[in-house]
N, CA, C and O of each residue as an XYZ file, in Angstrom:
844
protein
N       3.029    -22.553    -11.391
C       2.068    -21.465    -10.621
C       2.605    -20.823     -9.477
O       3.051    -21.448     -8.513
N       2.572    -19.592     -9.563
C       3.279    -18.756     -8.339
C       2.254    -18.844     -7.368
O       1.041    -18.906     -7.570
N       2.999    -18.843     -6.061
C       2.169    -19.136     -4.813
C       2.228    -17.637     -4.135
O       3.154    -16.836     -4.265
N       1.059    -17.456     -3.409
C       1.045    -15.972     -2.730
C       1.497    -16.462     -1.164
O       1.058    -17.367     -0.454
N       2.645    -15.387     -0.930
C       3.262    -15.365      0.406
C       2.448    -14.484      1.164
O       2.175    -13.381      0.689
N       1.971    -14.865      2.420
C       1.235    -13.983      3.269
C       1.737    -13.913      4.691
O       2.512    -14.779      5.096
N       1.395    -13.072      5.354
C       1.739    -12.924      6.896
C       0.668    -12.427      7.722
O      -0.288    -11.796      7.270
N       0.855    -12.751      9.088
C      -0.395    -12.070      9.902
C       0.420    -10.809     10.591
O       1.596    -10.882     10.944
N      -0.360     -9.721     10.709
C      -0.061     -8.640     11.205
C      -0.873     -8.070     12.242
O      -2.022     -7.804     11.890
N      -0.572     -7.818     13.414
C      -1.325     -7.395     14.551
C      -2.185     -6.034     14.261
O      -1.630     -5.011     13.860
N      -3.335     -6.103     14.457
C      -4.185     -4.779     14.297
C      -3.689     -3.775     15.289
O      -3.354     -4.112     16.425
N      -3.644     -2.599     14.880
C      -3.354     -1.455     15.737
C      -4.301     -1.454     16.954
O      -3.793     -1.444     18.075
N      -5.584     -1.463     16.817
C      -6.607     -1.467     17.760
C      -7.081     -2.918     18.316
O      -8.246     -3.020     18.702
N      -6.208     -4.056     18.370
C      -6.366     -5.112     18.652
C      -6.844     -5.502     20.025
O      -7.377     -6.577     20.300
N      -6.574     -4.421     20.938
C      -6.763     -4.514     22.367
C      -8.125     -3.897     22.563
O      -8.693     -4.125     23.631
N      -8.711     -3.148     21.664
C      -9.878     -2.673     21.903
C     -10.989     -3.620     22.173
O     -10.881     -4.778     21.768
N     -12.078     -3.224     22.840
C     -13.215     -4.258     23.190
C     -14.027     -4.474     21.771
O     -14.655     -5.525     21.638
N     -14.027     -3.594     20.810
C     -14.825     -3.629     19.479
C     -13.854     -4.302     18.632
O     -14.337     -4.533     17.523
N     -12.627     -4.707     18.768
C     -11.948     -5.336     17.727
C     -12.299     -6.943     17.802
O     -12.268     -7.642     18.815
N     -12.653     -7.361     16.413
C     -13.138     -8.635     16.396
C     -11.872     -9.676     16.186
O     -11.927    -10.833     16.602
N     -10.807     -9.174     15.544
C      -9.609     -9.993     15.196
C      -8.345     -9.198     15.724
O      -8.259     -7.976     15.608
N      -7.413     -9.950     16.287
C      -6.133     -9.505     16.723
C      -5.301     -9.212     15.429
O      -4.525     -8.259     15.364
N      -5.491    -10.003     14.509
C      -4.558     -9.880     13.439
C      -5.330     -9.445     12.016
O      -6.556     -9.333     12.047
N      -4.699     -9.234     10.935
C      -5.118     -9.096      9.590
C      -4.050     -9.804      8.833
O      -2.921     -9.959      9.297
N      -4.424    -10.237      7.650
C      -3.783    -10.926      6.650
C      -3.225     -9.939      5.580
O      -3.965     -9.209      4.921
N      -1.974     -9.965      5.465
C      -1.352     -8.908      4.164
C      -0.504     -9.754      3.236
O       0.269    -10.593      3.697
N      -0.616     -9.577      2.133
C       0.198    -10.229      1.110
C       1.502     -9.584      0.981
O       1.664     -8.384      0.757
N       2.533    -10.561      1.155
C       4.029    -10.078      1.231
C       4.655    -10.224     -0.514
O       4.218    -10.990     -1.372
N       5.519     -9.463     -0.621
C       6.405     -9.426     -1.786
C       5.447     -9.454     -2.999
O       5.555    -10.240     -3.940
N       4.594     -8.602     -2.880
C       3.765     -8.437     -4.282
C       4.331     -7.464     -5.260
O       5.046     -6.552     -4.845
N       4.095     -7.575     -6.377
C       4.638     -6.629     -7.495
C       3.646     -5.674     -8.042
O       2.453     -5.916     -7.861
N       3.945     -4.806     -8.573
C       3.135     -3.715     -9.218
C       3.268     -4.209    -10.911
O       4.356     -4.260    -11.483
N       2.140     -4.506    -11.478
C       2.123     -4.922    -12.770
C       1.622     -3.631    -13.940
O       0.473     -3.205    -14.061
N       2.674     -3.245    -14.616
C       2.366     -2.002    -15.311
C       1.446     -2.184    -16.489
O       1.167     -3.329    -16.843
N       1.010     -1.258    -17.050
C       0.029     -1.273    -18.301
C       0.826     -1.953    -19.407
O       0.273     -2.811    -20.094
N       2.182     -1.592    -19.629
C       2.788     -2.377    -20.647
C       2.921     -3.931    -20.508
O       2.851     -4.767    -21.409
N       3.102     -4.099    -19.338
C       3.146     -5.657    -18.863
C       1.719     -6.225    -19.182
O       1.711     -7.338    -19.707
N       0.602     -5.670    -18.960
C      -0.610     -6.130    -19.211
C      -0.861     -6.375    -20.679
O      -1.325     -7.420    -21.137
N      -0.479     -5.218    -21.429
C      -0.568     -5.353    -22.706
C       0.182     -6.542    -23.558
O      -0.241     -7.162    -24.534
N       1.259     -6.640    -22.964
C       2.004     -7.879    -23.318
C       1.335     -9.262    -23.006
O       1.508    -10.283    -23.671
N       0.714     -9.164    -22.132
C      -0.018    -10.455    -21.560
C      -1.152    -10.580    -22.475
O      -1.367    -11.643    -23.057
N      -1.978     -9.421    -22.649
C      -3.210     -9.691    -23.356
C      -2.693    -10.003    -24.877
O      -3.485    -10.558    -25.639
N      -1.466     -9.680    -25.306
C      -1.284     -9.959    -26.847
C      -1.420    -11.437    -27.066
O      -1.821    -11.904    -28.132
N      -1.053    -12.205    -25.961
C      -1.067    -13.759    -26.002
C      -2.457    -14.323    -26.261
O      -2.591    -15.499    -26.601
N      -3.541    -13.466    -26.097
C      -5.000    -14.013    -26.307
C      -5.677    -13.158    -27.240
O      -6.900    -13.138    -27.378
N      -4.824    -12.422    -27.904
C      -5.771    -11.551    -29.031
C      -4.785    -11.428    -30.121
O      -3.609    -11.753    -29.961
N      -5.318    -10.898    -31.382
C      -4.500    -10.670    -32.677
C      -4.020     -9.320    -32.578
O      -3.511     -8.780    -33.561
N      -4.145     -8.678    -31.387
C      -3.687     -7.153    -31.527
C      -2.335     -7.175    -31.041
O      -1.964     -8.178    -30.431
N      -1.517     -6.180    -31.228
C      -0.143     -5.997    -30.950
C      -0.022     -5.365    -29.494
O      -0.925     -4.650    -29.061
N       0.999     -5.619    -28.830
C       1.174     -4.745    -27.543
C       0.813     -3.259    -27.764
O       0.050     -2.579    -27.077
N       1.427     -2.937    -28.724
C       1.236     -1.371    -29.038
C      -0.405     -1.027    -29.129
O      -0.958     -0.170    -28.439
N      -1.028     -1.825    -30.068
C      -2.428     -1.467    -30.283
C      -3.282     -1.666    -28.976
O      -4.295     -0.981    -28.843
N      -2.919     -2.573    -28.002
C      -3.570     -2.796    -26.654
C      -3.144     -1.618    -25.898
O      -4.011     -0.953    -25.331
N      -1.956     -1.293    -25.825
C      -1.515     -0.105    -24.972
C      -2.303      1.118    -25.343
O      -2.778      1.828    -24.457
N      -2.476      1.417    -26.737
C      -3.213      2.520    -27.117
C      -4.700      2.525    -26.864
O      -5.323      3.587    -26.856
N      -5.317      1.289    -26.645
C      -6.761      1.014    -26.481
C      -6.950      1.166    -25.023
O      -8.042      1.538    -24.594
N      -5.948      0.899    -24.220
C      -6.008      1.110    -22.677
C      -6.026      2.621    -22.452
O      -6.829      3.202    -21.721
N      -5.075      3.178    -23.144
C      -5.085      4.863    -22.825
C      -6.293      5.340    -23.297
O      -6.826      6.167    -22.557
N      -6.968      5.017    -24.469
C      -8.093      5.547    -25.003
C      -9.245      5.327    -24.082
O     -10.143      6.162    -23.969
N      -9.219      4.104    -23.366
C     -10.294      3.749    -22.471
C     -10.265      4.570    -21.364
O     -11.340      4.878    -20.848
N      -9.060      5.047    -20.831
C      -8.741      5.881    -19.656
C      -9.341      7.206    -20.255
O     -10.069      7.901    -19.547
N      -9.092      7.512    -21.352
C      -9.740      9.136    -21.619
C     -11.066      9.029    -21.694
O     -11.750      9.936    -21.221
N     -11.653      7.947    -22.277
C     -13.099      7.753    -22.311
C     -13.747      7.822    -21.016
O     -14.645      8.635    -20.800
N     -13.320      6.984    -20.126
C     -13.895      6.938    -18.876
C     -13.822      8.098    -18.027
O     -14.774      8.267    -17.265
N     -12.752      9.041    -18.005
C     -12.550     10.109    -17.300
C     -13.649     11.088    -17.760
O     -14.336     11.770    -16.999
N     -13.733     11.067    -19.271
C     -14.733     12.103    -19.911
C     -16.015     11.721    -19.475
O     -16.760     12.656    -19.184
N     -16.515     10.430    -19.343
C     -17.793     10.157    -18.929
C     -18.002     10.366    -17.557
O     -19.101     10.818    -17.236
N     -17.077     10.102    -16.575
C     -17.263     10.577    -15.085
C     -17.415     11.972    -14.951
O     -18.190     12.468    -14.134
N     -16.627     12.700    -15.806
C     -16.666     14.094    -15.721
C     -17.948     14.712    -16.144
O     -18.173     15.901    -15.916
N     -18.869     13.872    -16.810
C     -20.199     14.535    -17.177
C     -21.102     13.828    -16.347
O     -22.279     13.836    -16.709
N     -20.790     13.187    -15.260
C     -21.593     13.043    -14.099
C     -22.170     11.388    -14.360
O     -23.071     10.872    -13.697
N     -21.466     10.762    -15.411
C     -22.183      9.485    -15.716
C     -21.606      8.433    -14.948
O     -20.620      8.660    -14.247
N     -22.209      7.129    -15.024
C     -21.705      5.855    -14.353
C     -21.120      5.021    -15.493
O     -21.715      4.827    -16.553
N     -19.918      4.546    -15.196
C     -19.463      3.760    -16.413
C     -19.342      2.316    -15.851
O     -18.785      2.163    -14.764
N     -19.800      1.319    -16.487
C     -19.730      0.050    -16.137
C     -19.110     -0.748    -17.379
O     -19.589     -0.814    -18.511
N     -17.767     -1.420    -16.836
C     -17.326     -2.286    -17.864
C     -17.768     -3.633    -17.519
O     -17.395     -4.251    -16.521
N     -18.582     -4.050    -18.401
C     -19.150     -5.509    -18.175
C     -18.235     -6.538    -17.630
O     -17.109     -6.668    -18.111
N     -18.691     -7.341    -16.566
C     -17.718     -8.320    -16.224
C     -16.563     -7.948    -15.519
O     -15.734     -8.812    -15.235
N     -16.374     -6.588    -15.148
C     -15.113     -6.090    -14.601
C     -15.583     -5.174    -13.355
O     -15.558     -5.622    -12.209
N     -15.977     -3.973    -13.628
C     -16.366     -3.101    -12.412
C     -17.129     -1.789    -13.034
O     -17.358     -1.537    -14.217
N     -17.429     -1.082    -11.936
C     -18.152      0.109    -12.173
C     -17.598      1.277    -11.618
O     -17.228      1.276    -10.444
N     -17.493      2.324    -12.368
C     -16.949      3.614    -12.071
C     -18.103      4.684    -11.735
O     -19.098      4.778    -12.454
N     -17.906      5.482    -10.596
C     -18.747      6.561    -10.517
C     -18.185      7.516     -9.662
O     -17.413      7.087     -8.803
N     -18.431      8.863     -9.717
C     -17.842      9.975     -8.762
C     -18.781     10.313     -7.720
O     -19.952      9.936     -7.752
N     -18.243     11.083     -6.707
C     -19.095     11.724     -5.849
C     -18.556     13.201     -5.519
O     -17.349     13.435     -5.585
N     -19.360     14.057     -5.210
C     -18.904     15.562     -5.250
C     -19.007     16.059     -3.802
O     -19.629     15.401     -2.969
N     -18.490     17.049     -3.541
C     -18.249     17.570     -2.160
C     -17.869     19.169     -2.377
O     -18.165     19.853     -3.357
N     -17.159     19.568     -1.238
C     -16.673     20.951     -1.155
C     -15.250     20.973     -0.781
O     -14.817     20.000     -0.163
N     -14.428     21.992     -1.082
C     -12.946     22.057     -0.734
C     -13.036     21.886      0.607
O     -12.180     21.138      1.079
N     -13.855     22.380      1.397
C     -13.653     22.697      2.898
C     -14.217     21.257      3.582
O     -14.005     20.910      4.744
N     -14.879     20.613      2.714
C     -15.341     19.393      3.402
C     -16.685     19.551      4.060
O     -17.337     18.573      4.427
N     -17.123     20.893      4.217
C     -18.569     21.135      4.860
C     -19.362     21.599      3.909
O     -18.957     22.424      3.091
N     -20.594     21.118      3.909
C     -21.735     21.474      2.993
C     -22.858     22.135      3.720
O     -23.370     21.544      4.670
N     -23.251     23.222      3.381
C     -24.299     24.124      4.017
C     -25.373     24.224      3.040
O     -26.394     24.806      3.406
N     -25.317     23.773      1.904
C     -26.470     23.735      1.147
C     -26.618     25.085      0.121
O     -27.522     25.155     -0.711
N     -25.755     25.979      0.278
C     -25.730     27.229     -0.375
C     -24.669     27.283     -1.469
O     -24.526     28.328     -2.104
N     -23.871     26.145     -1.738
C     -22.803     26.007     -2.668
C     -23.414     26.162     -4.063
O     -24.438     25.630     -4.490
N     -22.454     27.123     -4.781
C     -22.894     27.079     -6.480
C     -21.661     26.099     -7.072
O     -20.831     25.387     -6.506
N     -21.874     26.332     -8.159
C     -20.983     25.345     -9.150
C     -19.458     25.620     -8.877
O     -18.620     24.727     -9.001
N     -19.173     26.793     -8.531
C     -17.611     27.306     -8.155
C     -17.228     26.411     -6.916
O     -16.105     25.906     -6.909
N     -17.979     26.214     -6.004
C     -17.667     25.693     -4.719
C     -17.645     23.998     -4.590
O     -17.003     23.392     -3.732
N     -18.439     23.409     -5.574
C     -18.507     22.048     -5.608
C     -17.306     21.657     -6.511
O     -16.983     22.172     -7.581
N     -16.641     20.504     -5.761
C     -15.568     19.685     -6.373
C     -15.712     18.254     -6.293
O     -16.599     17.637     -5.704
N     -14.554     17.709     -7.076
C     -14.729     16.099     -6.960
C     -14.370     15.614     -5.558
O     -13.337     16.013     -5.021
N     -15.082     14.885     -5.039
C     -14.895     14.292     -3.668
C     -13.912     13.041     -3.725
O     -12.865     12.892     -3.094
N     -14.604     12.047     -4.779
C     -13.988     10.711     -4.947
C     -14.215     10.142     -6.106
O     -15.279     10.475     -6.628
N     -13.522      9.342     -6.718
C     -13.705      8.470     -7.673
C     -13.901      7.051     -7.304
O     -12.878      6.415     -7.051
N     -15.144      6.394     -7.223
C     -15.267      5.145     -6.681
C     -15.401      3.986     -7.735
O     -16.177      4.059     -8.688
N     -14.695      3.062     -7.522
C     -14.573      1.795     -8.271
C     -14.966      0.637     -7.663
O     -14.280      0.248     -6.718
N     -16.214     -0.198     -8.099
C     -16.907     -0.993     -7.553
C     -16.607     -2.147     -8.311
O     -16.953     -2.012     -9.485
N     -15.960     -3.495     -7.990
C     -16.035     -4.597     -8.721
C     -17.103     -5.320     -8.747
O     -17.733     -5.588     -7.724
N     -17.443     -5.734     -9.962
C     -18.710     -6.626    -10.331
C     -18.696     -7.923     -9.673
O     -17.659     -8.583     -9.605
N     -19.954     -8.373     -9.118
C     -19.779     -9.882     -8.479
C     -19.303    -10.928     -9.447
O     -18.706    -11.904     -8.993
N     -19.505    -10.818    -10.706
C     -18.935    -12.041    -11.533
C     -17.400    -11.886    -11.671
O     -16.750    -12.908    -11.889
N     -16.751    -10.672    -11.562
C     -15.316    -10.509    -11.471
C     -14.804    -10.952    -10.228
O     -13.748    -11.583    -10.177
N     -15.485    -10.665     -9.195
C     -15.015    -11.209     -7.820
C     -14.951    -12.465     -7.889
O     -13.855    -12.966     -7.638
N     -16.046    -13.330     -8.233
C     -15.994    -14.872     -8.352
C     -14.859    -15.276     -9.235
O     -14.234    -16.281     -8.898
N     -14.469    -14.579    -10.419
C     -13.283    -15.097    -11.004
C     -12.104    -14.951    -10.264
O     -11.294    -15.877    -10.303
N     -11.833    -13.836     -9.519
C     -10.677    -13.706     -8.842
C     -10.601    -14.707     -7.689
O      -9.533    -15.270     -7.452
N     -11.654    -14.938     -6.993
C     -11.946    -16.175     -6.069
C     -11.239    -17.345     -6.526
O     -10.319    -17.835     -5.871
N     -11.735    -17.925     -7.901
C     -11.428    -19.025     -8.431
C     -10.020    -19.045     -8.691
O      -9.391    -20.085     -8.498
N      -9.360    -17.826     -9.180
C      -8.005    -17.942     -9.577
C      -7.168    -18.082     -8.261
O      -6.095    -18.682     -8.318
N      -7.566    -17.608     -7.199
C      -6.795    -17.515     -5.910
C      -6.803    -18.738     -5.311
O      -5.823    -18.947     -4.596
N      -7.765    -19.778     -5.399
C      -7.647    -20.752     -4.591
C      -6.467    -21.630     -4.510
O      -5.973    -21.912     -3.418
N      -5.972    -22.094     -5.683
C      -4.763    -22.812     -5.728
C      -3.514    -22.215     -5.246
O      -2.532    -22.884     -4.922
N      -3.582    -20.925     -5.209
C      -2.320    -20.228     -4.991
C      -2.015    -19.954     -3.468
O      -0.859    -20.000     -3.046
N      -2.914    -19.716     -2.792
C      -2.703    -19.353     -1.277
C      -2.153    -20.633     -0.348
O      -2.837    -21.189      0.511
N      -0.801    -20.978     -0.690
C      -0.407    -21.923      0.056
C       0.917    -21.814      1.079
O       1.361    -22.733      1.768
N       1.361    -20.624      1.004
C       2.686    -20.264      1.902
C       2.356    -19.022      2.568
O       1.669    -18.161      2.019
N       2.887    -18.892      3.883
C       3.081    -17.690      4.454
C       4.285    -17.395      4.982
O       5.219    -18.183      4.831
N       4.441    -16.184      5.697
C       5.874    -15.815      6.220
C       5.637    -15.902      7.659
O       4.783    -16.643      8.145
N       6.464    -15.074      8.391
C       6.609    -15.208      9.862
C       5.601    -14.365     10.564
O       5.178    -13.357      9.998
N       5.190    -14.691     11.731
C       4.115    -14.297     12.561
C       4.659    -12.866     13.100
O       5.747    -12.731     13.660
N       3.656    -11.726     12.825
C       4.281    -10.639     13.244
C       4.636    -10.221     14.773
O       5.125     -9.121     15.029
N       4.409    -10.986     15.554
C       4.592    -10.789     16.941
C       5.524    -11.777     17.771
O       5.577    -11.938     18.990
N       6.299    -12.438     16.674
C       7.376    -13.237     17.203
C       8.800    -12.505     17.583
O       9.697    -13.127     18.152
N       8.902    -11.278     17.254
C      10.089    -10.504     17.293
C       9.844     -9.361     18.265
O       8.787     -8.735     18.188
N      10.751     -9.058     19.166
C      10.365     -7.980     20.182
C      11.125     -6.829     19.659
O      12.052     -7.028     18.873
N      10.776     -5.554     20.064
C      11.356     -4.291     19.739
C      12.847     -4.233     19.909
O      13.592     -3.661     19.113
N      13.223     -4.836     20.952
C      14.795     -4.909     21.185
C      15.408     -5.625     20.050
O      16.331     -5.142     19.393
N      14.768     -7.046     19.775
C      15.504     -7.604     18.518
C      15.379     -6.883     17.410
O      16.344     -6.801     16.651
N      14.192     -6.243     17.123
C      14.357     -5.365     15.757
C      15.560     -4.324     15.985
O      16.556     -4.326     15.262
N      15.395     -3.526     16.945
C      16.476     -2.434     17.138
C      17.979     -3.104     16.791
O      18.793     -2.523     16.075
N      18.192     -4.250     17.331
C      19.370     -4.691     17.144
C      19.778     -5.240     15.871
O      20.969     -5.315     15.569
N      18.744     -5.670     15.027
C      18.790     -6.163     13.814
C      19.026     -4.839     12.731
O      19.612     -4.891     11.650
N      18.429     -3.732     13.322
C      18.481     -2.622     12.526
C      19.887     -2.200     12.416
O      20.463     -1.897     11.372
N      20.401     -2.212     13.665
C      21.825     -1.718     13.773
C      22.721     -2.380     12.753
O      23.506     -1.763     12.033
N      22.526     -3.781     12.752
C      23.397     -4.578     11.772
C      23.087     -4.222     10.587
O      24.042     -3.974      9.851
N      21.919     -4.103     10.105
C      21.348     -3.723      8.798
C      22.002     -2.303      8.325
O      22.335     -2.108      7.156
N      22.133     -1.430      9.257
C      22.775     -0.052      8.775
C      24.191     -0.059      8.874
O      24.764      0.992      8.586
N      24.913     -1.103      9.247
C      26.378     -1.208      9.115
C      26.577     -1.596      7.606
O      27.596     -1.192      7.046
N      25.722     -2.308      6.956
C      25.789     -2.700      5.566
C      25.165     -1.782      4.596
O      25.592     -1.708      3.444
N      24.121     -1.046      5.041
C      23.406     -0.125      4.115
C      23.383      1.323      4.790
O      23.372      1.537      6.002
N      23.377      2.261      3.781
C      23.330      3.640      4.231
C      22.144      4.218      4.940
O      22.254      5.180      5.701
N      20.933      3.581      4.664
C      19.744      4.111      5.156
C      18.718      3.202      5.187
O      18.987      2.119      4.667
N      17.588      3.335      5.660
C      16.380      2.356      5.824
C      15.188      3.109      5.788
O      15.237      4.220      6.316
N      14.164      2.754      5.296
C      12.892      3.236      5.262
C      11.910      2.509      6.036
O      12.200      1.381      6.434
N      10.624      3.092      6.334
C       9.699      2.401      7.145
C       9.343      1.022      6.308
O       9.271     -0.090      6.830
N       9.164      1.268      5.107
C       8.385      0.055      4.320
C       9.567     -1.040      4.312
O       9.200     -2.212      4.229
N      10.733     -0.819      4.377
C      11.813     -1.877      4.494
C      11.748     -2.412      5.828
O      11.964     -3.618      5.944
N      11.466     -1.671      6.951
C      11.383     -2.201      8.302
C      10.060     -3.092      8.217
O      10.075     -4.202      8.748
N       8.978     -2.658      7.596
C       7.851     -3.681      7.602
C       8.130     -4.951      6.988
O       7.842     -6.017      7.532
N       8.768     -4.842      5.695
C       9.063     -6.121      5.124
C      10.080     -7.086      5.768
O       9.918     -8.304      5.840
N      11.110     -6.427      6.212
C      12.397     -7.001      6.801
C      11.800     -7.770      8.020
O      12.081     -8.961      8.157
N      10.991     -7.138      8.904
C      10.641     -7.767     10.052
C       9.054     -8.433     10.225
O       8.558     -8.970     11.216
N       8.564     -8.225      9.097
C       7.087     -8.719      8.971
C       6.220     -8.182     10.248
O       5.534     -8.849     11.023
N       6.438     -6.905     10.235
C       5.441     -6.095     11.183
C       4.637     -5.223     10.433
O       4.929     -5.002      9.258
N       3.540     -4.634     11.027
C       2.620     -3.704     10.278
C       3.257     -2.269     10.286
O       4.277     -1.994     10.919
N       2.547     -1.385      9.516
C       3.005     -0.049      9.278
C       2.970      0.740     10.648
O       3.900      1.477     10.975
N       1.892      0.554     11.400
C       1.866      1.427     12.754
C       2.998      0.994     13.642
O       3.563      1.944     14.185
N       3.509     -0.283     13.951
C       4.552     -0.630     14.607
C       5.876     -0.159     13.990
O       6.655      0.494     14.684
N       6.102     -0.398     12.986
C       7.494      0.113     12.312
C       7.436      1.643     12.310
O       8.526      2.216     12.310
N       6.389      2.346     12.309
C       6.509      4.031     12.461
C       6.813      4.098     13.963
O       7.724      4.831     14.346
N       6.178      3.453     14.737
C       6.212      3.773     16.062
C       7.864      3.456     16.721
O       8.414      4.185     17.547
N       8.389      2.346     16.197
C       9.866      1.957     16.428
C      10.721      3.023     15.975
O      11.419      3.615     16.800
N      10.747      3.366     14.630
C      11.459      4.475     13.959
C      11.339      5.776     14.667
O      12.338      6.474     14.838
N      10.134      6.145     15.099
C       9.936      7.531     15.726
C      10.654      7.397     17.030
O      11.463      8.296     17.259
N      10.528      6.481     17.910
C      11.211      6.370     18.998
C      12.764      6.329     18.965
O      13.479      6.870     19.808
N      13.174      5.661     17.949
C      14.683      5.787     17.747
C      15.244      7.092     17.400
O      16.379      7.475     17.684
N      14.312      7.765     16.736
C      14.803      9.247     16.483
C      14.650     10.172     17.686
O      15.475     11.057     17.916
N      13.618      9.959     18.423
C      13.528     10.704     19.527
C      14.615     10.406     20.590
O      14.928     11.228     21.451
N      15.111      9.306     20.487
C      16.117      8.722     21.413
C      17.672      9.351     20.916
O      18.659      9.387     21.650
N      17.622      9.789     19.608
C      18.805     10.258     19.097
C      19.681      9.296     18.395
O      20.824      9.644     18.095
N      19.177      7.944     18.066
C      19.761      6.976     17.506
C      19.965      6.976     16.044
O      20.971      6.647     15.416
N      18.450      7.549     15.480
C      18.442      7.534     14.134
C      17.923      9.061     13.710
O      17.321      9.789     14.500
N      18.228      9.404     12.436
C      17.687     10.798     12.110
C      17.037     10.740     10.648
O      17.519      9.952      9.834
N      16.072     11.465     10.333
C      15.424     11.598      9.152
C      15.998     12.449      8.192
O      16.011     13.644      8.486
N      16.548     12.058      6.948
C      17.178     12.845      5.999
C      16.329     12.937      4.848
O      16.719     13.502      3.826
N      14.999     12.330      4.966
C      14.238     12.496      3.812
C      13.113     13.733      4.101
O      13.334     14.779      4.710
N      11.934     13.328      3.525
C      10.923     14.307      3.736
C      10.001     13.737      4.662
O      10.015     12.524      4.870
N       9.101     14.593      5.308
C       8.090     14.110      6.431
C       7.311     13.115      5.742
O       7.117     12.043      6.315
N       6.794     13.335      4.490
C       5.862     12.133      3.932
C       6.637     11.096      3.374
O       6.090     10.059      3.000
N       7.957     11.281      3.270
C       8.737     10.140      2.535
C      10.176     10.105      3.536
O      11.250     10.493      3.076
N      10.077      9.719      4.599
C      11.217      9.893      5.564
C      12.379      8.722      5.065
O      12.006      7.776      4.371
N      13.540      8.841      5.398
C      14.632      8.091      5.184
C      15.594      8.138      6.325
O      16.232      9.158      6.587
N      15.689      7.084      6.965
C      16.417      7.087      8.199
C      17.889      6.660      8.193
O      18.173      5.545      7.754
N      18.930      7.555      8.697
C      20.280      7.032      8.778
C      20.840      7.029     10.316
O      20.251      7.818     11.055
N      21.684      6.412     10.792
C      22.150      6.371     12.197
C      22.830      7.942     12.308
O      23.327      8.603     11.396
N      22.682      8.276     13.657
C      23.153      9.554     13.986
C      24.676      9.622     13.998
O      25.277      8.601     14.332
N      25.295     10.607     13.703
C      26.846     10.528     13.643
C      27.585     11.062     15.138
O      28.782     11.002     15.421
N      26.588     11.534     15.877
C      27.020     11.862     17.234
C      27.503     10.723     18.112
O      26.663      9.995     18.640
N      28.710     10.532     18.291
C      29.222      9.308     19.059
C      28.657      9.193     20.550
O      28.586      8.097     21.107
N      28.235     10.454     21.206
C      27.727     10.490     22.399
C      26.413      9.619     22.359
O      26.174      8.671     23.108
N      25.550     10.136     21.288
C      24.265      9.470     21.076
C      24.469      7.869     20.842
O      23.726      7.000     21.299
N      25.504      7.677     20.123
C      25.776      6.296     19.876
C      25.907      5.477     20.874
O      25.454      4.334     20.811
N      26.516      5.921     21.893
C      27.199      5.287     23.210
C      25.914      4.911     23.931
O      25.940      3.932     24.677
N      24.809      5.595     23.775
C      23.676      5.303     24.801
C      23.125      4.093     24.555
O      22.328      3.656     25.385
N      23.427      3.345     23.419
C      22.844      2.154     23.135
C      23.782      1.290     22.446
O      24.375      1.600     21.413
N      23.904      0.002     23.173
C      24.967     -1.002     22.432
C      24.386     -1.480     21.058
O      25.068     -2.119     20.257
N      23.140     -1.145     20.847
C      22.621     -1.578     19.286
C      23.259     -0.769     18.147
O      23.725     -1.209     17.096
N      23.173      0.715     18.637
C      23.593      1.584     17.581
C      24.741      2.491     18.092
O      25.253      3.319     17.340
């Protein structure tokens, strides 16, 4: 049976007076299970072929979206409930909106209590291992390790920094932003999907023994 590996990550607002916990728990090394993979798994428990199951899931998607588009609430017994909320494009509602001004605000999915209980039972025997504590490594140690990593790899992303050093998203972004500001790294990706590489300017490299 696969074990769930988890780690403790420091909350960005952990120093706030209103913060109840200094850390939060995050699952490490999780995988995304595709629809085709789920169809193959379900094939073991039914007489349907994976192709039939995949077609059924696709049809279910169309049926649910159609019912939600009609303003209905969809309940999948034993699993979850779907419903939508409406709003305006501007986010401000003044009570004078007509049909053209009203748009989809969100699709809400709420797991049913019986499904939550099933997940709890499935989880119990699996939570047995954990990774490293997120505050055991300093920024300087991360920076030095990043320099070594980039000697063997052309680039690095924020998500890689999170996983490699077991730190949260906020801290990883803060460190990378600082290294860019200091001229040690540069972003060759997009603003919403950054990818960082060492700068080629030797003068900038000389400002730090790590880079």
